[in-house]
C-alpha positions in Angstrom: 0.0 0.0 0.0 1.2 3.5 -0.9 1.3 6.4 1.5 -1.3 9.2 1.2 -0.2 12.1 -0.9 1.1 15.1 0.9 -1.4 17.9 1.3 -0.5 21.1 -0.4 -1.5 24.2 1.4 -1.1 27.3 -0.8 -1.7 30.5 1.0 -2.9 32.3 -2.1 -4.3 35.3 -0.3 -2.3 35.8 2.9 1.2 37.2 2.3 1.9 36.9 6.0 1.1 33.1 5.9 3.3 32.7 2.8 6.1 34.7 4.5 6.0 32.3 7.5 6.0 29.3 5.2 8.9 30.6 3.2 10.9 31.4 6.4 10.5 27.7 7.4 11.6 26.7 4.0 9.8 24.9 1.2 10.6 21.4 0.0 10.8 20.8 -3.7 7.4 19.2 -3.5 6.0 22.3 -1.8 7.6 24.6 -4.3 6.3 22.7 -7.4 2.7 24.1 -7.2 4.0 27.6 -7.0 6.2 27.1 -10.1 3.3 25.5 -12.0 1.0 28.3 -11.1 3.6 30.9 -12.0 4.1 29.4 -15.5 0.3 29.3 -16.0 0.0 32.9 -14.9 2.7 33.9 -17.3 0.9 32.2 -20.1 -2.5 33.7 -19.5 -1.9 36.8 -21.6 -1.3 34.5 -24.6 -4.9 33.4 -24.5 -6.1 36.8 -25.7 -5.8 37.4 -29.4 -3.3 40.1 -30.2 -5.7 41.7 -32.7 -7.9 43.0 -29.9 -5.0 44.2 -27.7 -2.4 45.8 -29.9 1.0 45.8 -28.2 3.6 47.9 -30.0 7.2 47.0 -29.9 8.0 49.9 -27.5 5.5 48.5 -25.0 7.1 45.0 -25.2 10.5 46.5 -24.7 9.2 48.6 -21.7 7.6 45.5 -20.2 10.8 43.5 -20.6 12.8 46.3 -18.9 10.2 46.5 -16.0 10.4 42.7 -15.5 14.2 42.7 -15.5 14.4 45.7 -13.1 11.7 44.0 -10.9 13.6 40.7 -10.6 16.9 42.4 -10.0 15.2 44.5 -7.2 13.8 41.3 -5.6 17.3 39.7 -5.8 18.9 42.8 -4.1 16.2 42.8 -1.4 16.7 39.1 -0.9 20.3 39.9 0.1 22.1 39.7 -3.3 24.7 36.9 -3.4 24.4 36.5 0.4 20.7 35.8 0.1 19.2 32.4 0.4 16.4 30.5 -1.4 15.8 33.4 -3.9 14.1 31.3 -6.7 11.8 29.6 -4.1 10.8 33.0 -2.6 10.4 35.0 -5.8 8.2 32.3 -7.5 6.0 31.7 -4.5 5.6 35.5 -3.7 5.0 36.2 -7.4 2.0 33.8 -7.5 0.4 35.2 -4.3 1.0 38.8 -5.3 -0.5 38.1 -8.8 -3.8 37.0 -7.2 -3.9 39.8 -4.7 -2.6 42.5 -7.0 -5.0 41.6 -9.8 -8.1 41.7 -7.5 -7.2 44.6 -5.2 -5.1 46.9 -7.4 -4.9 46.0 -11.1 -8.6 45.8 -11.9 -9.8 48.8 -9.9 -6.6 50.7 -10.7 -7.0 50.1 -14.5 -10.6 51.2 -14.4 -9.7 54.4 -12.4 -6.7 55.1 -14.7 -8.9 54.8 -17.8 -11.5 57.1 -16.3 -8.9 59.7 -15.3 -7.2 59.5 -18.7 -10.6 59.8 -20.5 -11.3 62.9 -18.4 -7.9 64.4 -19.1 -7.5 63.7 -22.8 -11.0 62.8 -23.9 -11.9 60.3 -26.5 -9.3 61.4 -28.9 -6.4 59.5 -27.3 -5.3 56.5 -29.3 -6.2 53.2 -27.7 -2.8 51.7 -28.3 -1.0 54.4 -26.4 -3.5 54.2 -23.5 -3.3 50.4 -23.3 0.5 50.5 -23.4 0.7 53.1 -20.6 -1.7 51.3 -18.4 0.0 47.9 -18.9 3.4 49.3 -18.1 2.2 51.1 -15.0 0.3 48.1 -13.6 3.3 45.8 -14.4 5.7 48.1 -12.6 3.5 48.1 -9.5 3.3 44.3 -9.5 7.1 43.9 -9.6 7.5 46.5 -6.9 5.2 44.5 -4.6 7.0 41.2 -5.4 10.4 42.8 -4.6 9.0 44.3 -1.4 7.6 41.0 -0.1 10.7 39.0 -1.0 12.7 41.6 1.0 10.3 41.1 4.0 10.9 37.4 3.9 14.6 37.9 3.7 14.6 40.2 6.7 12.3 38.0 8.8 14.0 36.8 12.0 13.1 33.2 11.4 15.0 33.2 8.1 18.2 31.2 8.5 19.9 33.5 6.0 19.5 36.5 8.3 21.6 34.8 11.1 24.2 33.7 8.6 24.5 37.3 7.1 24.6 38.9 10.6 27.3 36.4 11.7 29.6 37.3 8.8 28.9 41.1 9.0 
């Protein structure tokens, strides 16, 4: 007889619960659901036909730059080369922040931004420019939140990396 499968508890809403879990450390089996969900979330935009959401080359370059700066910021806040478990942390935090950020910030923020832009520039603004601006702003905010929470995990007292870095400092 085989053993019962391990229960996977993904704190998809509570960043505090995730921070506690990450400070204790995740096994490869516990990290796998976060990685799978991160890949799925990254692929979701591909489900929408590009003919309805025109993304000019400049926007794609800006989004790539935002992603690179965001990941580097998370790496630095994790303690740079002295940091521990960066991939585990950034993937898990990215998934939880994606859920929270989409529901609490992105959807209401995009609606408010479109409203304010429509009031400011009126209906004459080209949709491509507006879409590009909104996507870059929302994506920048997302990566800032990811870097912030990775930094919080890295500074948590229960993080073994904190004791190691303090001992060598």
